[in-house]
Each structure stands twice: as structure tokens, then as C-alpha cells.
C-alpha beads as a LAMMPS data file, in Angstrom:
LAMMPS data file: protein, C-alpha beads

364 atoms
363 bonds

1 atom types
1 bond types

-500.0 500.0 xlo xhi
-500.0 500.0 ylo yhi
-500.0 500.0 zlo zhi

Masses

1 110.0

Atoms # bond

1 1 1 186.813 302.581 111.697
2 1 1 185.286 304.649 109.058
3 1 1 187.636 306.995 109.147
4 1 1 190.366 304.518 108.781
5 1 1 188.435 302.902 105.917
6 1 1 188.283 306.912 104.026
7 1 1 192.100 307.117 104.399
8 1 1 192.722 303.784 102.501
9 1 1 189.968 304.545 99.989
10 1 1 189.757 307.991 99.416
11 1 1 193.666 308.128 97.385
12 1 1 192.286 305.551 95.022
13 1 1 188.874 307.508 94.507
14 1 1 191.074 310.582 93.984
15 1 1 193.297 308.286 91.137
16 1 1 190.448 307.259 89.595
17 1 1 188.716 310.673 89.273
18 1 1 191.696 312.473 87.587
19 1 1 192.161 309.549 85.538
20 1 1 188.852 310.068 84.070
21 1 1 189.092 313.472 83.537
22 1 1 192.124 312.872 81.730
23 1 1 190.832 310.479 79.763
24 1 1 190.898 311.792 75.596
25 1 1 187.729 309.919 74.135
26 1 1 189.229 309.532 70.283
27 1 1 192.301 307.900 71.653
28 1 1 190.630 305.355 74.064
29 1 1 188.423 304.016 71.675
30 1 1 191.478 304.067 69.104
31 1 1 193.124 302.368 71.813
32 1 1 190.273 299.905 72.674
33 1 1 189.913 298.763 68.911
34 1 1 193.909 297.898 68.805
35 1 1 194.156 295.825 72.159
36 1 1 191.431 293.785 71.062
37 1 1 192.639 293.057 67.962
38 1 1 195.963 291.974 69.168
39 1 1 193.670 289.970 72.053
40 1 1 192.059 288.447 69.225
41 1 1 194.968 287.342 67.426
42 1 1 196.633 285.958 70.014
43 1 1 194.068 283.891 71.338
44 1 1 193.275 282.642 67.870
45 1 1 196.637 281.030 67.649
46 1 1 196.380 279.320 70.891
47 1 1 194.982 275.766 70.187
48 1 1 193.161 275.456 74.191
49 1 1 191.033 278.810 73.072
50 1 1 190.432 278.304 69.818
51 1 1 188.351 274.927 70.600
52 1 1 186.661 276.597 73.173
53 1 1 185.994 280.050 71.965
54 1 1 187.000 280.047 68.133
55 1 1 184.732 277.725 66.115
56 1 1 181.177 278.577 65.435
57 1 1 177.809 277.416 63.921
58 1 1 178.677 274.411 61.912
59 1 1 182.611 274.781 62.909
60 1 1 181.923 274.157 66.401
61 1 1 184.207 271.419 67.862
62 1 1 183.219 268.037 68.754
63 1 1 185.078 269.102 72.257
64 1 1 182.451 269.069 75.022
65 1 1 183.954 270.387 78.829
66 1 1 181.587 267.889 80.003
67 1 1 182.524 264.752 78.571
68 1 1 185.496 264.546 80.945
69 1 1 186.817 266.067 83.999
70 1 1 189.955 267.424 83.579
71 1 1 192.827 267.239 86.760
72 1 1 194.614 270.331 85.056
73 1 1 193.109 273.442 86.965
74 1 1 193.446 275.804 83.717
75 1 1 192.060 273.397 81.318
76 1 1 189.099 272.929 83.945
77 1 1 188.493 276.899 84.135
78 1 1 188.486 277.182 80.143
79 1 1 186.067 274.358 79.990
80 1 1 183.809 276.129 82.541
81 1 1 184.310 279.569 80.822
82 1 1 183.312 278.051 77.680
83 1 1 179.922 277.341 78.665
84 1 1 178.612 280.902 79.268
85 1 1 177.304 281.391 75.458
86 1 1 174.351 283.477 74.459
87 1 1 172.162 282.981 71.332
88 1 1 173.788 283.705 68.328
89 1 1 170.306 285.987 67.631
90 1 1 171.872 288.024 69.799
91 1 1 173.993 289.657 66.508
92 1 1 170.485 291.497 66.070
93 1 1 171.722 293.462 69.550
94 1 1 174.731 294.492 67.779
95 1 1 172.878 296.351 64.982
96 1 1 170.109 298.122 67.497
97 1 1 172.363 299.369 69.208
98 1 1 174.557 301.018 65.978
99 1 1 171.157 302.245 64.435
100 1 1 170.431 303.759 67.763
101 1 1 173.641 305.408 68.238
102 1 1 173.616 307.034 65.074
103 1 1 170.159 307.980 65.715
104 1 1 171.154 309.595 69.025
105 1 1 174.314 311.435 68.134
106 1 1 172.309 312.873 64.972
107 1 1 169.880 314.264 67.209
108 1 1 172.862 315.658 69.333
109 1 1 174.092 317.503 66.299
110 1 1 171.017 318.672 65.953
111 1 1 170.718 319.691 69.636
112 1 1 173.452 319.551 71.877
113 1 1 173.163 318.057 75.332
114 1 1 174.882 316.358 78.127
115 1 1 175.820 313.641 75.850
116 1 1 177.761 315.861 73.201
117 1 1 178.919 318.191 75.565
118 1 1 180.570 315.189 77.663
119 1 1 182.612 314.007 74.720
120 1 1 183.617 317.621 73.908
121 1 1 185.240 318.089 77.200
122 1 1 187.419 314.829 76.794
123 1 1 188.473 315.203 73.222
124 1 1 191.125 316.744 71.781
125 1 1 190.726 320.052 69.634
126 1 1 190.626 319.577 65.685
127 1 1 193.976 320.392 64.484
128 1 1 192.902 320.540 60.749
129 1 1 189.140 321.946 59.037
130 1 1 187.184 319.176 57.820
131 1 1 185.270 319.511 55.077
132 1 1 181.671 320.748 55.812
133 1 1 179.776 317.498 55.497
134 1 1 182.614 315.014 56.990
135 1 1 180.982 314.659 60.599
136 1 1 177.906 313.671 59.076
137 1 1 178.076 312.089 56.136
138 1 1 180.012 309.394 58.091
139 1 1 177.228 309.044 60.971
140 1 1 174.321 309.025 58.347
141 1 1 176.758 305.798 56.365
142 1 1 176.975 304.224 59.546
143 1 1 173.225 304.368 59.959
144 1 1 172.244 303.140 56.761
145 1 1 175.096 300.346 57.240
146 1 1 173.108 299.550 60.922
147 1 1 169.385 299.706 59.771
148 1 1 170.210 297.039 56.711
149 1 1 172.206 294.630 58.612
150 1 1 169.129 295.014 61.403
151 1 1 166.917 294.603 58.685
152 1 1 168.552 291.275 57.340
153 1 1 168.844 289.918 61.138
154 1 1 165.170 290.267 61.436
155 1 1 164.203 289.222 57.726
156 1 1 166.861 286.030 58.317
157 1 1 167.319 285.301 61.649
158 1 1 169.948 282.720 62.923
159 1 1 169.615 279.289 63.946
160 1 1 167.686 278.822 67.286
161 1 1 170.105 276.001 67.898
162 1 1 173.569 278.475 67.574
163 1 1 175.075 280.062 70.314
164 1 1 177.985 282.122 70.635
165 1 1 180.621 282.456 73.292
166 1 1 179.506 285.752 75.881
167 1 1 183.009 287.898 75.596
168 1 1 182.285 287.750 71.503
169 1 1 178.974 289.448 72.080
170 1 1 180.435 292.157 74.928
171 1 1 183.181 292.927 72.631
172 1 1 180.715 293.319 69.647
173 1 1 178.612 295.747 71.589
174 1 1 181.328 297.625 72.688
175 1 1 182.545 297.760 68.929
176 1 1 179.138 299.481 67.526
177 1 1 178.185 301.547 70.530
178 1 1 182.366 303.422 70.339
179 1 1 182.023 303.224 66.357
180 1 1 179.121 305.295 66.269
181 1 1 181.393 307.934 67.954
182 1 1 184.230 307.167 65.958
183 1 1 183.098 308.332 63.086
184 1 1 182.647 312.264 63.801
185 1 1 184.808 312.654 67.693
186 1 1 187.428 314.179 66.212
187 1 1 186.001 316.739 64.290
188 1 1 183.902 318.368 67.698
189 1 1 185.237 322.003 65.829
190 1 1 183.012 321.443 63.204
191 1 1 180.267 320.488 65.308
192 1 1 180.788 323.663 67.419
193 1 1 180.875 325.900 64.348
194 1 1 177.000 324.066 63.221
195 1 1 178.238 322.722 59.684
196 1 1 176.463 319.184 60.540
197 1 1 173.238 321.149 62.031
198 1 1 173.008 322.676 58.613
199 1 1 173.339 320.075 56.528
200 1 1 170.803 318.118 58.541
201 1 1 168.552 321.000 59.202
202 1 1 168.560 321.637 55.373
203 1 1 168.199 317.748 54.602
204 1 1 165.279 317.553 56.569
205 1 1 163.371 320.433 54.864
206 1 1 164.417 319.765 51.291
207 1 1 166.752 322.529 51.037
208 1 1 170.272 320.626 50.691
209 1 1 172.732 322.768 48.207
210 1 1 172.811 320.108 45.847
211 1 1 175.804 322.269 44.448
212 1 1 177.766 322.810 47.383
213 1 1 177.868 318.849 47.691
214 1 1 178.646 318.792 43.782
215 1 1 181.438 321.007 43.964
216 1 1 182.871 319.435 47.151
217 1 1 182.804 315.760 45.728
218 1 1 184.503 317.358 42.199
219 1 1 187.465 318.555 44.428
220 1 1 187.697 315.587 46.259
221 1 1 187.220 312.792 44.618
222 1 1 189.256 309.936 46.508
223 1 1 187.593 311.401 49.240
224 1 1 184.367 311.130 48.946
225 1 1 183.422 309.911 45.506
226 1 1 185.319 306.758 45.682
227 1 1 184.632 305.323 49.100
228 1 1 181.336 306.634 48.459
229 1 1 180.904 304.456 45.729
230 1 1 182.942 300.992 47.192
231 1 1 180.858 301.555 50.257
232 1 1 177.155 301.320 48.153
233 1 1 178.902 298.708 46.435
234 1 1 180.220 296.314 49.230
235 1 1 176.822 296.980 50.839
236 1 1 174.923 295.540 47.735
237 1 1 177.119 292.864 47.893
238 1 1 176.909 291.743 51.706
239 1 1 173.747 292.094 50.980
240 1 1 173.099 289.633 48.111
241 1 1 175.785 287.375 49.939
242 1 1 173.542 287.258 53.346
243 1 1 170.377 286.641 51.596
244 1 1 171.822 283.641 49.531
245 1 1 173.326 282.155 52.720
246 1 1 169.866 282.755 54.014
247 1 1 168.331 280.954 51.020
248 1 1 170.812 278.135 51.542
249 1 1 169.311 277.790 55.189
250 1 1 166.056 277.193 54.415
251 1 1 166.207 275.097 51.373
252 1 1 167.967 272.870 54.059
253 1 1 164.969 273.365 56.833
254 1 1 162.521 272.493 54.201
255 1 1 164.188 268.870 54.194
256 1 1 164.250 268.677 57.883
257 1 1 168.026 269.774 58.633
258 1 1 167.747 271.808 62.104
259 1 1 171.230 273.915 61.539
260 1 1 172.352 276.549 59.148
261 1 1 173.808 275.393 55.967
262 1 1 177.002 277.727 55.897
263 1 1 179.068 278.053 58.460
264 1 1 177.294 281.082 61.309
265 1 1 179.367 282.826 63.706
266 1 1 178.563 282.176 67.443
267 1 1 178.412 278.289 68.923
268 1 1 180.319 276.634 72.040
269 1 1 179.613 273.212 72.681
270 1 1 176.167 272.180 74.222
271 1 1 176.075 270.402 77.559
272 1 1 175.647 266.614 78.284
273 1 1 172.882 267.265 79.266
274 1 1 171.098 268.579 76.226
275 1 1 170.419 265.632 73.469
276 1 1 172.122 266.313 70.292
277 1 1 170.706 267.486 67.203
278 1 1 170.304 265.561 63.709
279 1 1 173.590 266.159 62.000
280 1 1 172.787 268.450 59.612
281 1 1 173.321 268.733 55.995
282 1 1 175.570 271.754 54.384
283 1 1 175.725 272.884 51.360
284 1 1 178.607 274.493 49.190
285 1 1 177.345 278.563 48.396
286 1 1 177.050 278.609 44.312
287 1 1 176.642 282.304 44.317
288 1 1 178.509 284.336 41.583
289 1 1 180.312 285.851 44.683
290 1 1 181.543 282.863 45.971
291 1 1 183.465 282.342 43.101
292 1 1 187.258 283.436 44.236
293 1 1 186.026 283.968 47.841
294 1 1 184.711 281.414 50.233
295 1 1 183.401 284.674 52.379
296 1 1 182.783 287.758 50.434
297 1 1 180.148 288.802 53.249
298 1 1 183.339 289.008 55.510
299 1 1 185.268 291.014 52.676
300 1 1 182.750 293.270 51.897
301 1 1 182.354 294.216 55.548
302 1 1 185.923 295.131 56.011
303 1 1 185.805 297.109 52.914
304 1 1 182.641 299.136 54.264
305 1 1 184.736 300.387 57.224
306 1 1 187.800 301.017 55.341
307 1 1 185.812 303.694 53.527
308 1 1 184.265 304.574 56.539
309 1 1 187.714 305.586 57.612
310 1 1 188.751 307.436 54.310
311 1 1 185.310 309.146 53.780
312 1 1 185.903 310.694 57.694
313 1 1 189.421 311.472 57.188
314 1 1 190.885 314.983 57.734
315 1 1 192.881 317.126 55.230
316 1 1 195.950 315.667 54.417
317 1 1 195.177 312.337 55.708
318 1 1 194.718 309.258 54.128
319 1 1 192.442 307.852 56.350
320 1 1 190.898 308.951 60.090
321 1 1 193.485 306.446 62.109
322 1 1 190.335 305.811 65.219
323 1 1 187.984 304.395 62.285
324 1 1 190.757 302.854 60.712
325 1 1 191.638 301.163 63.885
326 1 1 187.754 299.919 64.165
327 1 1 188.090 299.074 60.283
328 1 1 191.663 296.915 61.492
329 1 1 189.615 295.378 64.583
330 1 1 186.598 294.192 61.898
331 1 1 189.655 292.650 59.158
332 1 1 191.343 291.072 62.410
333 1 1 188.426 289.541 64.159
334 1 1 186.803 288.745 60.858
335 1 1 190.324 287.459 59.301
336 1 1 190.189 285.172 62.115
337 1 1 186.884 283.469 61.291
338 1 1 187.555 283.352 57.423
339 1 1 190.654 281.296 58.232
340 1 1 188.813 278.830 60.118
341 1 1 185.837 278.462 57.879
342 1 1 188.088 277.887 55.148
343 1 1 189.808 275.323 56.794
344 1 1 185.782 273.898 57.480
345 1 1 184.870 274.077 53.894
346 1 1 188.264 272.710 52.703
347 1 1 187.556 269.706 55.094
348 1 1 184.098 269.476 54.410
349 1 1 184.080 269.740 50.277
350 1 1 187.431 269.043 49.449
351 1 1 188.494 270.116 45.397
352 1 1 185.375 271.471 45.179
353 1 1 186.585 274.796 46.723
354 1 1 189.879 274.629 45.264
355 1 1 191.265 277.999 43.956
356 1 1 189.058 279.993 46.389
357 1 1 190.125 282.386 48.853
358 1 1 189.608 282.480 52.490
359 1 1 188.983 285.699 52.399
360 1 1 190.713 287.972 50.024
361 1 1 190.910 286.835 46.294
362 1 1 194.373 286.713 45.300
363 1 1 195.765 287.755 48.727
364 1 1 194.240 285.354 51.697

Bonds

1 1 1 2
2 1 2 3
3 1 3 4
4 1 4 5
5 1 5 6
6 1 6 7
7 1 7 8
8 1 8 9
9 1 9 10
10 1 10 11
11 1 11 12
12 1 12 13
13 1 13 14
14 1 14 15
15 1 15 16
16 1 16 17
17 1 17 18
18 1 18 19
19 1 19 20
20 1 20 21
21 1 21 22
22 1 22 23
23 1 23 24
24 1 24 25
25 1 25 26
26 1 26 27
27 1 27 28
28 1 28 29
29 1 29 30
30 1 30 31
31 1 31 32
32 1 32 33
33 1 33 34
34 1 34 35
35 1 35 36
36 1 36 37
37 1 37 38
38 1 38 39
39 1 39 40
40 1 40 41
41 1 41 42
42 1 42 43
43 1 43 44
44 1 44 45
45 1 45 46
46 1 46 47
47 1 47 48
48 1 48 49
49 1 49 50
50 1 50 51
51 1 51 52
52 1 52 53
53 1 53 54
54 1 54 55
55 1 55 56
56 1 56 57
57 1 57 58
58 1 58 59
59 1 59 60
60 1 60 61
61 1 61 62
62 1 62 63
63 1 63 64
64 1 64 65
65 1 65 66
66 1 66 67
67 1 67 68
68 1 68 69
69 1 69 70
70 1 70 71
71 1 71 72
72 1 72 73
73 1 73 74
74 1 74 75
75 1 75 76
76 1 76 77
77 1 77 78
78 1 78 79
79 1 79 80
80 1 80 81
81 1 81 82
82 1 82 83
83 1 83 84
84 1 84 85
85 1 85 86
86 1 86 87
87 1 87 88
88 1 88 89
89 1 89 90
90 1 90 91
91 1 91 92
92 1 92 93
93 1 93 94
94 1 94 95
95 1 95 96
96 1 96 97
97 1 97 98
98 1 98 99
99 1 99 100
100 1 100 101
101 1 101 102
102 1 102 103
103 1 103 104
104 1 104 105
105 1 105 106
106 1 106 107
107 1 107 108
108 1 108 109
109 1 109 110
110 1 110 111
111 1 111 112
112 1 112 113
113 1 113 114
114 1 114 115
115 1 115 116
116 1 116 117
117 1 117 118
118 1 118 119
119 1 119 120
120 1 120 121
121 1 121 122
122 1 122 123
123 1 123 124
124 1 124 125
125 1 125 126
126 1 126 127
127 1 127 128
128 1 128 129
129 1 129 130
130 1 130 131
131 1 131 132
132 1 132 133
133 1 133 134
134 1 134 135
135 1 135 136
136 1 136 137
137 1 137 138
138 1 138 139
139 1 139 140
140 1 140 141
141 1 141 142
142 1 142 143
143 1 143 144
144 1 144 145
145 1 145 146
146 1 146 147
147 1 147 148
148 1 148 149
149 1 149 150
150 1 150 151
151 1 151 152
152 1 152 153
153 1 153 154
154 1 154 155
155 1 155 156
156 1 156 157
157 1 157 158
158 1 158 159
159 1 159 160
160 1 160 161
161 1 161 162
162 1 162 163
163 1 163 164
164 1 164 165
165 1 165 166
166 1 166 167
167 1 167 168
168 1 168 169
169 1 169 170
170 1 170 171
171 1 171 172
172 1 172 173
173 1 173 174
174 1 174 175
175 1 175 176
176 1 176 177
177 1 177 178
178 1 178 179
179 1 179 180
180 1 180 181
181 1 181 182
182 1 182 183
183 1 183 184
184 1 184 185
185 1 185 186
186 1 186 187
187 1 187 188
188 1 188 189
189 1 189 190
190 1 190 191
191 1 191 192
192 1 192 193
193 1 193 194
194 1 194 195
195 1 195 196
196 1 196 197
197 1 197 198
198 1 198 199
199 1 199 200
200 1 200 201
201 1 201 202
202 1 202 203
203 1 203 204
204 1 204 205
205 1 205 206
206 1 206 207
207 1 207 208
208 1 208 209
209 1 209 210
210 1 210 211
211 1 211 212
212 1 212 213
213 1 213 214
214 1 214 215
215 1 215 216
216 1 216 217
217 1 217 218
218 1 218 219
219 1 219 220
220 1 220 221
221 1 221 222
222 1 222 223
223 1 223 224
224 1 224 225
225 1 225 226
226 1 226 227
227 1 227 228
228 1 228 229
229 1 229 230
230 1 230 231
231 1 231 232
232 1 232 233
233 1 233 234
234 1 234 235
235 1 235 236
236 1 236 237
237 1 237 238
238 1 238 239
239 1 239 240
240 1 240 241
241 1 241 242
242 1 242 243
243 1 243 244
244 1 244 245
245 1 245 246
246 1 246 247
247 1 247 248
248 1 248 249
249 1 249 250
250 1 250 251
251 1 251 252
252 1 252 253
253 1 253 254
254 1 254 255
255 1 255 256
256 1 256 257
257 1 257 258
258 1 258 259
259 1 259 260
260 1 260 261
261 1 261 262
262 1 262 263
263 1 263 264
264 1 264 265
265 1 265 266
266 1 266 267
267 1 267 268
268 1 268 269
269 1 269 270
270 1 270 271
271 1 271 272
272 1 272 273
273 1 273 274
274 1 274 275
275 1 275 276
276 1 276 277
277 1 277 278
278 1 278 279
279 1 279 280
280 1 280 281
281 1 281 282
282 1 282 283
283 1 283 284
284 1 284 285
285 1 285 286
286 1 286 287
287 1 287 288
288 1 288 289
289 1 289 290
290 1 290 291
291 1 291 292
292 1 292 293
293 1 293 294
294 1 294 295
295 1 295 296
296 1 296 297
297 1 297 298
298 1 298 299
299 1 299 300
300 1 300 301
301 1 301 302
302 1 302 303
303 1 303 304
304 1 304 305
305 1 305 306
306 1 306 307
307 1 307 308
308 1 308 309
309 1 309 310
310 1 310 311
311 1 311 312
312 1 312 313
313 1 313 314
314 1 314 315
315 1 315 316
316 1 316 317
317 1 317 318
318 1 318 319
319 1 319 320
320 1 320 321
321 1 321 322
322 1 322 323
323 1 323 324
324 1 324 325
325 1 325 326
326 1 326 327
327 1 327 328
328 1 328 329
329 1 329 330
330 1 330 331
331 1 331 332
332 1 332 333
333 1 333 334
334 1 334 335
335 1 335 336
336 1 336 337
337 1 337 338
338 1 338 339
339 1 339 340
340 1 340 341
341 1 341 342
342 1 342 343
343 1 343 344
344 1 344 345
345 1 345 346
346 1 346 347
347 1 347 348
348 1 348 349
349 1 349 350
350 1 350 351
351 1 351 352
352 1 352 353
353 1 353 354
354 1 354 355
355 1 355 356
356 1 356 357
357 1 357 358
358 1 358 359
359 1 359 360
360 1 360 361
361 1 361 362
362 1 362 363
363 1 363 364
């Protein structure tokens, strides 16, 4: 009996093993970003999926799958799937994972062990040599982004009543786990030559050759200086926007409001067995960053990853295609959310938001 079973199973195991051995990790990460983005775009344009999976927080639909019994098995299945949710506070997991991932790979640069060696054995060699600090700079900037967002989530925690569909959480975890690899994975030749180790060791000892870095920056201003300035500016802008939105939430809570004062991600309809919270009062953001766009924090996030794509590009490239695919994922994901946020703002505030873009001023 077991021998017959092995006759059927062994070929599939062999195929799976050969497939895993042939995987090129940079290509696999890039494909994940691209195909997930396409899936989000398609799903976001299907009404039956919009109301169940794409309306979060203040925009959450009044659709409640437990309020009616559908005779349509597909609708019933979608209603059932919509009930699988996690607290919006789980967004903190994204930035905790991002921070840990960046720290792990920075440690690997100093002391290569099994994880780095595994990726090296499943990656194509570099075709052109990068600027020496590029792999390290990308990881350090991503670490800075993860630490800041983690601190913001811990300082301004999400509403306790807000939830998100579990698939958003899973997709987000995969994104942040893979982005920690994407910023350097194409430059394994530089890693093998010890450039990141040298720069990181010098940085830790306070012996970094500032003149060499300055020479690199002067020789490649649009490769390093300009995107670095934009990255830092976008990070500051996003922090200010998040602080303003958190302030609106706190001021609403002080007068007895139980929900966030702005459309925050991740909520799904609650079951009829739970009592509905009081209807919240929502306030329009008034910070100057919100003058021309309703979602400056989303726009800042996209700019941050576009800068990473530029900084980690190889010589002769405009952007790093793997990180650029990740930036595209961010743009699609937040663009879909921004579109529905803009609709929600206009329905609630009418003429008061006239002239404000959904995300990109003068474009969309």
C-alpha cells in the first residue's frame, strides 16, 4: 500500500523540489508585487468585493452579512469570508516585522550565515557593479522607515473597534518581509566583496570615510542626494500628517466619540450579535498638508518607496525594478484606498473638500 502511495507522491515531490531549487528570489519578489497589485486592481473594481473587503474604518459599509440569508452560494461564501478579520491594531505587526527584517539583514552583512547564503544560492549574479554603499544605504533607510512607523503605531494606537480583513494583514506581512530583502538582493556581488561590511563596521566604530561618501554623492546627485532629500522630506510630511490625524481622533474621543475622526484602514462589518457603537462624529483634517490632497500620508508613502527604488538602482538604471515593483504595489494599494476615501469625504463634507485631490494634487 505504501509503495503504491509513494509511486504517486514521489513525482510531485520531485517536481516541487526542482521548482524550489530553480526559483530566482529577486524575480519571485518582483512577481509577488506585480501580481498582487493586479489582483487588488481587479478586486477593487468588482462591487461585490468592494463593499465586503475594501471599505475600512469610517468608510465601512453598512452591509452586514448576518442581516440576511443569501440564496446565492457565491454571495453566501463572500459574506462568510468577510467575517474573518483581525484588529486594526495588527498594523503594528507590519512595522515590527519590517524593523526586525532590516536588523536581521544588517546583521547578515556583518556575519553571513544560512539565510544570506540561501538567498545567494537562489539569485542571479549582478550584471553591473553598484555604488559601494548602495545595498547598505537601502537597508538603513528601510530600517529608519520601519522604526518611525513602529513608534507612531505605538504612540498613536488604532481604534479598538476598527478591524481589517485578514487577507490585508497577510498580504501586508509578506510585503514588509520581502521588502527587507528587495532593497539589496540584486547586489550579492557587492555583498560578497565585503563593501557593506566595511561601511557598516566603520559606521559602528565612528570611522566612516565621509570624504568617500561625499565624492560618491557629488558624482551621482540624482542617484543619491536628490532621492535622499525627498525620502527624508516625505518621511517628515507623513509623520506630521499622522500626528494631525491622531490629534483629531483624540479630540473626538474627549467628547465621547468611540471611533476615529478620520478614515483609518481596516474594518469589516460586525456581526449582529454585537451591539453597534454610537455613531461617531468625523472632523475634516485642517493641517496645511491636507490643503491640496485628502491623503498626504498615502502620497508620502509612495514617494518614500519611489526614492528607495532610485537609490538602490544599478549603474545605468533609472530605478531598481524589484523595489519599483514594490513601490507600484504601495501605489496601487493606497491608491484604491485613497479613491474610496475621497468618495467618503465628498459624501460627508461636500463642498468643503472641493478642489482637493484624492491623493496626487493636480493628477488624481
